C-alpha positions as CSV (number, residue, x, y, z in Angstrom):
1,M,19.2,24.7,4.5
2,M,20.4,24.1,0.9
3,V,20.8,20.7,1.2
4,K,17.3,20.5,2.5
5,R,16.1,22.8,-0.7
6,S,17.5,20.7,-3.2
7,I,15.8,17.5,-4.2
8,G,12.7,20.2,-4.4
9,K,14.6,22.0,-6.9
10,Q,15.3,18.8,-9.0
11,I,10.9,17.9,-8.8
12,A,10.4,21.4,-9.7
13,R,13.0,20.5,-13.1
14,L,10.9,17.6,-14.1
15,D,8.1,17.1,-15.8
16,P,5.4,15.0,-14.3
17,L,4.3,13.4,-17.5
18,A,7.2,12.5,-18.6
19,D,9.4,11.9,-15.3
20,H,6.9,10.6,-13.1
21,C,8.6,7.8,-11.9
22,E,11.8,9.9,-11.1
23,I,9.5,12.2,-9.1
24,V,7.9,9.8,-7.4
25,R,11.0,8.5,-6.3
26,L,12.7,12.3,-5.1
27,I,9.2,12.7,-3.0
28,V,9.9,9.5,-1.1
29,C,13.6,10.6,-0.7
30,D,12.4,14.3,0.4
31,G,11.1,12.6,3.3
32,F,8.6,11.0,2.7
33,L,9.0,7.5,3.1
34,W,7.4,7.4,6.7
35,D,4.1,9.0,5.3
36,F,3.9,6.8,2.5
37,N,4.1,3.9,4.5
38,R,1.7,4.7,7.0
39,S,-0.8,5.7,4.0
40,L,-0.4,2.6,2.3
41,E,-1.3,1.0,5.7
42,L,-4.3,2.8,5.7
43,A,-5.0,2.2,2.3
44,L,-4.5,-1.5,2.7
45,F,-7.2,-1.5,5.6
46,R,-9.5,1.1,3.8
47,T,-10.2,-2.5,1.1
48,F,-11.2,-4.8,3.9
49,A,-14.6,-3.0,4.6
50,S,-15.9,-4.3,1.2
51,P,-17.1,-7.9,1.3
52,S,-15.8,-9.4,-2.3
53,I,-12.5,-8.0,-1.0
54,S,-12.3,-9.0,2.5
55,G,-14.2,-12.1,1.4
56,L,-11.5,-13.7,-0.9
57,L,-8.5,-12.8,2.1
58,A,-10.4,-14.9,4.5
59,R,-11.0,-17.3,2.4
60,T,-7.3,-17.7,1.6
61,G,-6.6,-17.2,5.2
62,E,-3.4,-15.3,4.9
63,F,-4.0,-13.1,7.0
64,T,-4.5,-15.2,9.8
65,R,-2.0,-18.4,9.0
66,N,0.6,-15.6,7.7
67,G,-0.4,-12.1,8.4
68,Q,3.2,-11.2,9.3
69,K,4.8,-12.4,5.7
70,R,1.5,-11.1,3.4
71,Y,1.9,-7.6,5.1
72,D,5.8,-7.8,4.0
73,D,5.4,-8.9,0.6
74,T,2.5,-6.2,0.1
75,S,5.0,-3.3,1.3
76,L,7.5,-4.8,-0.5
77,L,5.9,-5.4,-4.0
78,M,4.9,-1.6,-3.5
79,L,8.6,-0.5,-2.9
80,Q,9.8,-1.8,-5.6
81,L,7.6,0.1,-7.6
82,L,8.2,3.4,-5.8
83,R,11.9,2.9,-5.4
84,Y,13.1,1.3,-8.6
85,G,10.1,2.3,-11.4
86,Y,7.7,-0.1,-12.8
87,D,9.7,-0.4,-15.7
88,S,12.9,-1.2,-14.2
89,A,14.5,-4.8,-14.0
90,R,12.9,-5.2,-10.4
91,G,9.4,-3.3,-11.1
92,V,9.3,-5.8,-13.7
93,A,9.7,-8.4,-11.9
94,A,7.0,-7.0,-8.8
95,L,4.3,-6.5,-11.2
96,Q,4.6,-10.1,-13.1
97,R,4.8,-11.1,-9.5
98,I,1.5,-9.3,-8.8
99,N,-0.3,-10.3,-11.8
100,R,1.0,-14.1,-11.7
101,T,-0.9,-13.9,-7.7
102,H,-3.7,-12.4,-9.1
103,A,-4.1,-15.3,-11.4
104,Y,-5.3,-17.7,-9.3
105,F,-8.0,-15.7,-7.9
106,S,-11.6,-14.3,-9.7
107,I,-11.5,-10.6,-8.8
108,S,-13.5,-7.9,-10.8
109,N,-12.4,-4.9,-12.5
110,D,-14.6,-2.8,-9.6
111,D,-12.4,-4.2,-6.9
112,Y,-9.1,-3.7,-8.9
113,L,-10.0,0.6,-9.5
114,F,-10.8,0.7,-5.8
115,V,-7.1,-0.8,-4.2
116,L,-5.6,1.0,-7.0
117,S,-7.5,4.5,-6.5
118,T,-6.2,4.0,-2.4
119,F,-2.7,3.6,-3.3
120,M,-2.8,6.6,-5.8
121,L,-5.4,8.9,-3.5
122,D,-4.2,8.1,0.6
123,P,-1.0,8.8,-0.2
124,L,-2.0,12.7,-1.4
125,D,-4.9,12.8,1.8
126,W,-2.4,11.7,4.2
127,I,0.6,14.3,3.3
128,A,-2.3,16.9,2.7
129,R,-3.6,16.6,6.6
130,F,0.2,15.4,8.1
131,G,3.0,15.6,5.9
132,W,5.7,18.1,6.6
133,R,5.0,20.2,3.4
134,E,2.4,20.3,0.9
135,L,3.0,18.7,-2.8
136,T,2.7,21.1,-5.2
137,A,0.6,20.2,-7.8
138,A,3.4,18.6,-10.4
139,E,3.7,16.1,-8.2
140,Q,0.4,15.0,-7.6
141,Q,-0.1,14.6,-10.8
142,A,3.0,12.8,-11.4
143,L,1.7,9.9,-8.2
144,F,-1.6,9.6,-10.4
145,I,0.0,9.1,-13.9
146,F,2.9,6.8,-11.9
147,W,-0.2,4.6,-10.0
148,R,-2.5,4.8,-12.9
149,N,0.5,3.5,-15.7
150,V,0.6,0.6,-12.9
151,G,-2.8,-0.1,-13.2
152,Q,-2.9,-0.5,-16.6
153,R,0.3,-2.9,-16.6
154,M,-2.1,-5.0,-14.4
155,G,-4.8,-5.4,-16.6
156,I,-7.1,-3.0,-14.6
157,R,-9.7,-1.5,-17.3
158,E,-11.5,1.9,-17.1
159,I,-8.8,3.9,-14.9
160,P,-10.4,7.7,-15.1
161,A,-8.3,10.0,-16.9
162,S,-7.5,12.3,-13.9
163,L,-7.3,13.0,-9.8
164,E,-10.8,14.3,-9.7
165,E,-12.5,11.4,-11.6
166,M,-10.5,8.7,-9.6
167,R,-11.7,10.4,-6.4
168,R,-15.2,10.4,-7.5
169,C,-15.1,6.8,-8.7
170,S,-13.7,5.7,-4.9
171,A,-16.4,7.5,-3.8
172,A,-18.9,6.3,-5.9
173,Y,-17.3,2.0,-4.8
174,V,-17.7,3.2,-1.2
175,R,-21.2,4.7,-1.5
176,T,-22.4,1.2,-3.5
177,H,-19.8,-1.9,-1.7
178,F,-19.0,-0.8,2.0
179,Q,-21.0,-2.9,4.3
180,F,-20.3,-5.2,7.3
181,S,-20.0,-8.9,7.0
182,D,-17.7,-10.7,8.9
183,S,-15.0,-11.3,6.6
184,N,-14.6,-7.6,6.7
185,R,-13.9,-8.2,11.1
186,E,-12.8,-11.4,10.1
187,V,-8.8,-10.1,8.2
188,S,-9.5,-6.3,10.3
189,A,-8.7,-8.5,13.3
190,A,-6.2,-10.1,11.8
191,T,-4.6,-7.1,10.5
192,F,-4.6,-5.0,14.1
193,G,-3.0,-8.3,15.3
194,I,-0.3,-7.6,13.0
195,V,0.4,-4.1,14.3
196,E,-0.3,-5.0,17.9
197,S,2.7,-7.4,18.0
198,W,5.2,-5.2,16.6
199,L,4.9,-2.8,20.0
200,P,5.4,-3.4,23.7
201,G,2.5,-4.8,25.4
202,L,1.4,-1.6,27.2
203,L,1.1,0.4,23.8
204,R,-0.7,-2.7,22.4
205,R,-4.2,-1.2,23.5
206,F,-4.0,2.1,21.9
207,V,-3.3,0.5,18.3
208,R,-7.2,0.2,17.2
209,P,-9.0,3.8,19.1
210,V,-5.7,5.4,17.6
211,S,-6.8,3.7,13.7
212,A,-10.3,4.4,14.5
213,V,-8.8,8.6,14.3
214,L,-7.0,7.8,11.0
215,L,-9.6,5.9,9.1
216,D,-13.2,7.1,7.5
217,E,-16.8,6.5,8.9
218,P,-17.5,4.2,6.5
219,T,-14.6,1.8,6.8
220,R,-14.9,1.7,10.8
221,N,-18.6,1.1,10.2
222,A,-18.4,-1.8,7.8
223,V,-15.9,-3.3,10.1
224,Q,-17.2,-3.0,13.6
225,L,-14.8,-0.4,15.0
226,P,-16.6,1.9,17.5
227,A,-16.0,5.4,16.8
228,P,-12.5,7.2,18.3
229,G,-13.6,9.2,21.9
230,R,-13.3,13.1,21.7
231,L,-9.6,12.9,23.6
232,L,-7.7,10.5,20.4
233,S,-9.5,12.5,18.3
234,L,-7.9,15.9,19.2
235,T,-4.9,14.5,20.2
236,V,-3.5,11.9,17.4
237,P,-4.1,14.6,14.6
238,L,-2.1,17.5,16.5
239,L,0.5,15.0,17.7
240,L,1.2,14.2,13.4
241,K,1.1,17.8,12.6
242,L,3.6,18.4,15.6
243,R,6.1,15.4,14.1
244,A,5.6,16.9,10.8
245,R,6.9,20.3,12.1
246,L,9.5,18.7,13.5
247,W,10.5,16.7,11.0
248,A,10.6,19.6,8.3
249,L,13.3,21.1,10.4
250,W,15.0,17.9,11.2
251,R,15.0,15.8,8.4
252,R,17.5,14.4,6.2
253,P,16.7,14.6,2.5
254,G,18.2,11.6,0.4
255,E,18.0,8.4,0.0
256,P,15.7,7.0,2.7
257,A,16.4,3.5,5.0
258,W,13.8,1.5,2.6
259,P,12.2,-0.7,4.9
260,E,13.9,-4.8,3.5
261,G,11.2,-6.9,5.3
262,Q,13.2,-8.1,8.0
263,R,10.5,-9.9,10.0
264,T,9.4,-12.4,7.7
265,Y,13.1,-12.2,5.5
266,P,16.5,-11.9,7.7
267,Q,18.4,-13.4,5.2
268,G,16.6,-11.2,2.3
269,Y,14.1,-12.1,-0.5
270,Q,13.9,-12.4,-4.1
271,V,10.8,-10.8,-5.3
272,G,9.9,-14.0,-6.9
273,D,9.1,-15.0,-3.1
274,L,6.5,-12.3,-2.5
275,A,3.3,-14.0,-2.6
276,P,0.9,-15.6,-0.3
277,E,1.8,-19.5,0.1
278,P,-0.7,-21.1,-1.4
279,V,0.1,-19.7,-4.7
280,L,4.3,-20.7,-4.0
281,A,3.3,-23.9,-3.3
282,R,1.2,-24.6,-6.8
283,E,3.8,-23.1,-8.5
284,R,6.5,-25.3,-6.6
285,G,3.8,-27.7,-7.6
286,A,4.1,-26.7,-11.5
287,E,7.7,-26.3,-11.5
288,Q,8.2,-30.3,-10.0
289,V,5.7,-31.5,-12.7
290,G,7.2,-29.5,-15.5
291,T,10.6,-30.5,-14.4
292,S,9.1,-34.2,-14.3
293,Q,8.1,-34.1,-18.0
294,A,11.4,-32.8,-18.9
295,Q,13.1,-35.6,-17.4
296,S,11.0,-37.9,-19.1
297,I,11.1,-36.5,-23.0
298,R,14.9,-36.8,-22.4
299,E,14.9,-40.7,-21.6
């Protein structure tokens, strides 16, 4: 039991303002990697309820043509930040990759801000419901500061100054932007297809009903996902809470087995490769032009 308490003691000695990157890493190492992965998957899915976001994703076609790569790229970029910190060499490379990719598209500050809010709030809400322990106020503050600073490095403007303000901002976006569109349905269906491909045939039929339990009503309505049945609405939360109780007893704190995107990158990856294929093609084309121009100058 002394080993299991040690990470919590390390976190308690740290300052949320000065040490937020280390606190966030230690939270993940304290048995929360699975929770972060599941909550960030739901966070990503919730963004599909906004037609301005889903419309952009549908126009690129990446979720339908290269859905697994798109999923892995997003996951791996987020994990670079969580694992190494946003000012580490790998964190800086991940943010540069994110910013270069986004520069090819026209994205409103409101959309950026909402996506950032899901990265802040959805893990907190998931852990409050299904985590093996509650996060302390200091841990929650560290997570907020972490993602706020990430957002600033992405050039996002008018980031709220507190978690409470961020919740109000996120709720206002949901009220004004969440509505059905064909692009919502297209991108969400492609994403469900990715998750279903991970499972044996008999389990695939549960992906959408279980997701309906875990997603909020405005998201379900905006992607036309039917409301869950009463049985699943009761059993899914109970099973997740049972998992948390068992995990509290049997977890092994310490450095977790961080995902490495093996489905897309079985031989490993470079952070610079974590981008949609059209973006990578443009960058390769620009590099070739630059190389040709340099050769012409030398000649």
